[in-house]
N, C-alpha and C positions, 0 to 999 in steps of 0.2 A: 540213756545217758544224757541228750541234750534236757529233758525234761527236768530232770535230775536239779542237771546245771542253772536254769530255769530258774529253780524253788530255793536253788542257793544265791543267786544273784539280787534276788527278791529279797530275801533277807539280810545279805550284806546292804544292799538298796537303802531299803530301810533303817537299819544301824545309820549309817552315813547319815539320812537324810535327819534324824535325831539328832547326830551330835552336831550335824551344821546348823538346826534350828536353836541349841543350847548356845554356839559360841555367834553367834547374832544376837542371842538374848545378853548374850554376857556385853557383846562387844556395846550395849547401850551403857550398863551399869558400871562398867568397868573405867577404873582413873585413867587418863590421857594417856600418862607411861607406859599402858602397858596394850593399847587399844594396833597398834600397827602388828604386834604380835598375832595379837586375835587376827588381825587382817588377814594375817601371811596364814594361817594355819584355815581359815576358810577359804582363801586361794584353792589351799593344799586339798579340801573336803571336796570341792569347787572339781578339781580336776579330774581327784578319784572317783567323784558321781558322775561323772561324764563316761571316764572309763570304762564302769562298769555298766552303764546305759549304753553304750556303745554295743560290746559284749551281749546285750540282753537282746537289745534286735538283732542283734546277728542273727543269734542261737534261736530266736523266736523265727527267724526267718528260715532258720535250716530244720527247724520242727515242724514247720506248717505246709512244709512241702510234702511230708509226710504223713497229714492228719489230713483225712476225711473231712471238707466242711460242707454243711448240705447247705444248700440256698433257701432255705428259711434258718438259717443260722446266719448267713452273711446277707441275708435282706434288709433286715434293718442296719447290719453295720454301713452298706453301703449307703440306702440314703443316708442316715445319716449322715453321711462324709458328702453328701448332693447338697442336702439342705445347706449344713455348716461352713461350707467353701466361702459361697457365695458375699455370704455374711463377712468374713473374715476378713475380705478383699478389702474392704471399708474402714477395717479396724486399724488403729494407731500401735496397738499390742502388738504386731506383728512385723517382722522387717520382710524387706523387697526379698530377703534372699528367701526367707520360709513361705512367701506367698506364690513365690517359682516353683519351690517343692509345692506346695496343696493347690498348687495351678495344674503342676504334670499328674496329681495325683488324681485328682477331681475329672481332669481327660481322662486319665484312663476308667475312672468307675463310669464315667459318665458313655462308652461307647454302647451301641444298643447290643448288637450280636454277641458277646460276652455271658454268661452267666455269674451268678452275684457271686457264687463262690471260686471262681475264676481270678473276679475284679479284687474279692476280697485278697486273696493272695497276690495278687500282685502289689496291692496297698500295702501288706506286709513287710513285700521287696522292697518297694521303695520309702520307707522309714529311715533305716540307719543313716543316710546322709542329713532325715530331717533331724534329728538328734544333735547330730555335733552341730549343723548348725544353732540349732535353740538353743545350746549352752554357749555359743559364741555371742547369741545376742543378750545372753544373761537371762533367760525364759528359764520357768524349772518343766521341764517337761514331764514332768508325772501333772501336776499342778492341769500345763496345757490341757492335755489328755481329759482330764477328769473334767473337766471347765468346759472344754467345748464336742469330743467324743467318749462321753462316759458309755455307750454302750458298745465302743471297739475296747476300749481298758476292759468294760467289766468280761468281755468276751479274750481278752489275753488271760488276764486272771483265772478264768477258768480254766484256759488251752492247760498254763501249767501245773496245777489242782490236777488234772487229770492222769 
């Protein structure tokens, strides 16, 4: 059931993101009298996307609890997080709130005694608040994860398809 819901949420997010892109394109070309209406529609779409993304990460967290993650699958994802997080700390693209959350995730995955699979499940449980903060800072979570954590993003997409 949860995996089916993840798949449905992904489809809905794809549709909403395409609608958002179209509205943003329209905003550039439309006459000024109509711009405020389009801006309001963009705000509404961003709010809808945020709600679906929060549901996505909460559902993913629930699914991940029941999924057996091998260390071979988890190690490259954990390594990516360890490698990328310090470079994001000097980036102006990331807000202080996001940096604090990323630092928390980094601290979790840097623990030497836990296996990579346990660390990855900890990361998944840490992401939902991250998503909310990301949208408040006007960062597209999908693009952010694809740019900085592509291995993790590919793994989550594969998990949905299983």
